[in-house]
N, CA, C and O atoms as CSV, one atom per row, in Angstrom:
chain,resi,resn,atom,element,x,y,z
A,1,MET,N,N,-10.921,13.657,9.890
A,1,MET,CA,C,-10.233,13.998,8.654
A,1,MET,C,C,-9.420,12.791,8.193
A,1,MET,O,O,-8.778,12.132,9.010
A,2,THR,N,N,-9.440,12.504,6.926
A,2,THR,CA,C,-8.689,11.383,6.381
A,2,THR,C,C,-7.626,11.884,5.428
A,2,THR,O,O,-7.729,12.985,4.887
A,3,ASN,N,N,-6.610,11.074,5.226
A,3,ASN,CA,C,-5.571,11.425,4.274
A,3,ASN,C,C,-5.354,10.276,3.304
A,3,ASN,O,O,-5.781,9.150,3.558
A,4,LYS,N,N,-4.693,10.563,2.201
A,4,LYS,CA,C,-4.456,9.573,1.156
A,4,LYS,C,C,-3.231,8.739,1.512
A,4,LYS,O,O,-2.184,9.282,1.864
A,5,ARG,N,N,-3.367,7.415,1.418
A,5,ARG,CA,C,-2.272,6.492,1.675
A,5,ARG,C,C,-1.909,5.797,0.366
A,5,ARG,O,O,-2.790,5.306,-0.340
A,6,ILE,N,N,-0.625,5.752,0.041
A,6,ILE,CA,C,-0.136,5.073,-1.158
A,6,ILE,C,C,0.423,3.720,-0.729
A,6,ILE,O,O,1.177,3.637,0.240
A,7,LEU,N,N,0.054,2.655,-1.451
A,7,LEU,CA,C,0.537,1.314,-1.148
A,7,LEU,C,C,1.507,0.866,-2.240
A,7,LEU,O,O,1.209,0.971,-3.430
A,8,ALA,N,N,2.680,0.361,-1.816
A,8,ALA,CA,C,3.705,-0.093,-2.755
A,8,ALA,C,C,3.964,-1.575,-2.543
A,8,ALA,O,O,3.907,-2.071,-1.418
A,9,CYS,N,N,4.250,-2.277,-3.633
A,9,CYS,CA,C,4.543,-3.708,-3.590
A,9,CYS,C,C,5.873,-3.925,-2.865
A,9,CYS,O,O,6.839,-3.200,-3.100
A,10,SER,N,N,5.915,-4.921,-1.991
A,10,SER,CA,C,7.148,-5.200,-1.245
A,10,SER,C,C,8.172,-5.942,-2.111
A,10,SER,O,O,9.360,-5.944,-1.787
A,11,GLU,N,N,7.737,-6.565,-3.196
A,11,GLU,CA,C,8.655,-7.307,-4.075
A,11,GLU,C,C,9.341,-6.393,-5.089
A,11,GLU,O,O,10.569,-6.366,-5.167
A,12,CYS,N,N,8.549,-5.640,-5.869
A,12,CYS,CA,C,9.122,-4.838,-6.960
A,12,CYS,C,C,9.134,-3.346,-6.666
A,12,CYS,O,O,9.818,-2.597,-7.364
A,13,GLY,N,N,8.399,-2.888,-5.652
A,13,GLY,CA,C,8.377,-1.476,-5.296
A,13,GLY,C,C,7.400,-0.646,-6.102
A,13,GLY,O,O,7.366,0.575,-5.947
A,14,SER,N,N,6.607,-1.267,-6.954
A,14,SER,CA,C,5.643,-0.551,-7.774
A,14,SER,C,C,4.507,-0.022,-6.910
A,14,SER,O,O,3.968,-0.747,-6.074
A,15,ARG,N,N,4.141,1.244,-7.112
A,15,ARG,CA,C,3.057,1.859,-6.343
A,15,ARG,C,C,1.752,1.668,-7.096
A,15,ARG,O,O,1.450,2.423,-8.020
A,16,ASN,N,N,0.970,0.650,-6.704
A,16,ASN,CA,C,-0.212,0.236,-7.446
A,16,ASN,C,C,-1.521,0.750,-6.884
A,16,ASN,O,O,-2.454,0.989,-7.650
A,17,TYR,N,N,-1.628,0.929,-5.583
A,17,TYR,CA,C,-2.914,1.211,-4.955
A,17,TYR,C,C,-2.840,2.449,-4.080
A,17,TYR,O,O,-1.777,2.810,-3.576
A,18,SER,N,N,-3.986,3.094,-3.907
A,18,SER,CA,C,-4.112,4.197,-2.959
A,18,SER,C,C,-5.411,3.999,-2.187
A,18,SER,O,O,-6.379,3.448,-2.711
A,19,THR,N,N,-5.419,4.450,-0.946
A,19,THR,CA,C,-6.577,4.314,-0.088
A,19,THR,C,C,-6.604,5.493,0.876
A,19,THR,O,O,-5.651,6.270,0.934
A,20,HIS,N,N,-7.681,5.627,1.625
A,20,HIS,CA,C,-7.798,6.700,2.601
A,20,HIS,C,C,-7.783,6.100,3.994
A,20,HIS,O,O,-8.290,4.999,4.207
A,21,GLY,N,N,-7.196,6.827,4.951
A,21,GLY,CA,C,-7.138,6.326,6.316
A,21,GLY,C,C,-7.122,7.461,7.309
A,21,GLY,O,O,-7.167,8.633,6.932
A,22,LYS,N,N,-7.057,7.113,8.573
A,22,LYS,CA,C,-7.030,8.106,9.635
A,22,LYS,C,C,-5.735,8.904,9.578
A,22,LYS,O,O,-4.677,8.379,9.233
A,23,GLU,N,N,-5.839,10.165,9.919
A,23,GLU,CA,C,-4.697,11.059,9.818
A,23,GLU,C,C,-3.652,10.793,10.893
A,23,GLU,O,O,-2.458,10.913,10.621
A,24,LYS,N,N,-4.062,10.437,12.102
A,24,LYS,CA,C,-3.129,10.287,13.213
A,24,LYS,C,C,-2.700,8.842,13.452
A,24,LYS,O,O,-2.134,8.541,14.503
A,25,SER,N,N,-2.952,7.958,12.521
A,25,SER,CA,C,-2.563,6.562,12.667
A,25,SER,C,C,-1.054,6.430,12.490
A,25,SER,O,O,-0.516,6.832,11.459
A,26,GLU,N,N,-0.361,5.866,13.491
A,26,GLU,CA,C,1.091,5.737,13.446
A,26,GLU,C,C,1.538,4.424,12.806
A,26,GLU,O,O,2.689,4.294,12.389
A,27,GLU,N,N,0.631,3.457,12.729
A,27,GLU,CA,C,0.987,2.158,12.166
A,27,GLU,C,C,0.962,2.209,10.646
A,27,GLU,O,O,0.120,2.876,10.045
A,28,ARG,N,N,1.900,1.492,10.036
A,28,ARG,CA,C,1.938,1.390,8.575
A,28,ARG,C,C,0.983,0.282,8.146
A,28,ARG,O,O,0.961,-0.799,8.735
A,29,LEU,N,N,0.209,0.561,7.131
A,29,LEU,CA,C,-0.771,-0.383,6.628
A,29,LEU,C,C,-0.078,-1.442,5.770
A,29,LEU,O,O,0.752,-1.102,4.927
A,30,GLU,N,N,-0.408,-2.718,5.971
A,30,GLU,CA,C,0.105,-3.826,5.157
A,30,GLU,C,C,-1.071,-4.676,4.706
A,30,GLU,O,O,-1.828,-5.187,5.532
A,31,VAL,N,N,-1.226,-4.826,3.394
A,31,VAL,CA,C,-2.349,-5.549,2.823
A,31,VAL,C,C,-1.834,-6.450,1.717
A,31,VAL,O,O,-0.920,-6.077,0.981
A,32,LYS,N,N,-2.423,-7.651,1.596
A,32,LYS,CA,C,-2.058,-8.544,0.510
A,32,LYS,C,C,-2.943,-8.227,-0.690
A,32,LYS,O,O,-4.160,-8.408,-0.640
A,33,LYS,N,N,-2.315,-7.745,-1.782
A,33,LYS,CA,C,-3.034,-7.336,-2.981
A,33,LYS,C,C,-2.350,-7.931,-4.209
A,33,LYS,O,O,-1.235,-8.448,-4.131
A,34,PHE,N,N,-3.053,-7.843,-5.356
A,34,PHE,CA,C,-2.490,-8.336,-6.608
A,34,PHE,C,C,-1.622,-7.257,-7.237
A,34,PHE,O,O,-2.062,-6.117,-7.387
A,35,CYS,N,N,-0.393,-7.606,-7.606
A,35,CYS,CA,C,0.525,-6.697,-8.280
A,35,CYS,C,C,0.575,-7.074,-9.756
A,35,CYS,O,O,0.900,-8.210,-10.102
A,36,ARG,N,N,0.250,-6.115,-10.625
A,36,ARG,CA,C,0.261,-6.376,-12.066
A,36,ARG,C,C,1.679,-6.553,-12.594
A,36,ARG,O,O,1.888,-7.280,-13.565
A,37,THR,N,N,2.649,-5.902,-11.972
A,37,THR,CA,C,4.037,-6.009,-12.414
A,37,THR,C,C,4.607,-7.384,-12.095
A,37,THR,O,O,5.251,-8.003,-12.943
A,38,CYS,N,N,4.376,-7.864,-10.882
A,38,CYS,CA,C,4.857,-9.193,-10.464
A,38,CYS,C,C,3.943,-10.312,-10.968
A,38,CYS,O,O,4.365,-11.466,-11.040
A,39,ASN,N,N,2.703,-9.983,-11.315
A,39,ASN,CA,C,1.692,-10.934,-11.764
A,39,ASN,C,C,1.377,-11.980,-10.695
A,39,ASN,O,O,1.171,-13.153,-11.007
A,40,SER,N,N,1.341,-11.542,-9.424
A,40,SER,CA,C,1.000,-12.428,-8.319
A,40,SER,C,C,0.510,-11.599,-7.133
A,40,SER,O,O,0.620,-10.373,-7.135
A,41,HIS,N,N,-0.031,-12.275,-6.125
A,41,HIS,CA,C,-0.469,-11.609,-4.907
A,41,HIS,C,C,0.731,-11.423,-3.989
A,41,HIS,O,O,1.410,-12.393,-3.649
A,42,THR,N,N,0.994,-10.196,-3.589
A,42,THR,CA,C,2.117,-9.875,-2.716
A,42,THR,C,C,1.659,-8.921,-1.629
A,42,THR,O,O,0.566,-8.361,-1.703
A,43,ILE,N,N,2.496,-8.738,-0.622
A,43,ILE,CA,C,2.221,-7.790,0.452
A,43,ILE,C,C,2.496,-6.391,-0.071
A,43,ILE,O,O,3.548,-6.137,-0.658
A,44,HIS,N,N,1.549,-5.482,0.140
A,44,HIS,CA,C,1.719,-4.085,-0.216
A,44,HIS,C,C,1.782,-3.278,1.068
A,44,HIS,O,O,0.912,-3.408,1.930
A,45,LYS,N,N,2.816,-2.438,1.202
A,45,LYS,CA,C,3.020,-1.650,2.399
A,45,LYS,C,C,2.801,-0.177,2.105
A,45,LYS,O,O,3.009,0.290,0.985
A,46,GLN,N,N,2.380,0.541,3.130
A,46,GLN,CA,C,2.139,1.976,3.016
A,46,GLN,C,C,3.482,2.708,2.880
A,46,GLN,O,O,4.432,2.411,3.603
A,47,THR,N,N,3.550,3.656,1.958
A,47,THR,CA,C,4.736,4.480,1.787
A,47,THR,C,C,4.525,5.827,2.474
A,47,THR,O,O,3.418,6.136,2.915
A,48,LYS,N,N,5.570,6.615,2.563
A,48,LYS,CA,C,5.464,7.940,3.175
A,48,LYS,C,C,4.877,8.943,2.234
A,48,LYS,O,O,4.719,10.110,2.594
């Protein structure tokens, strides 16, 4: 079973991306993605 993960920009806090992942994963996902608000590539972290 998978659940929906929301990714937020670490610079501005904008929630730009969503993805699916394992339900019992305890680690927070961190991915470098493009943020339209910051207009640059930044680290996006998984929110609760």
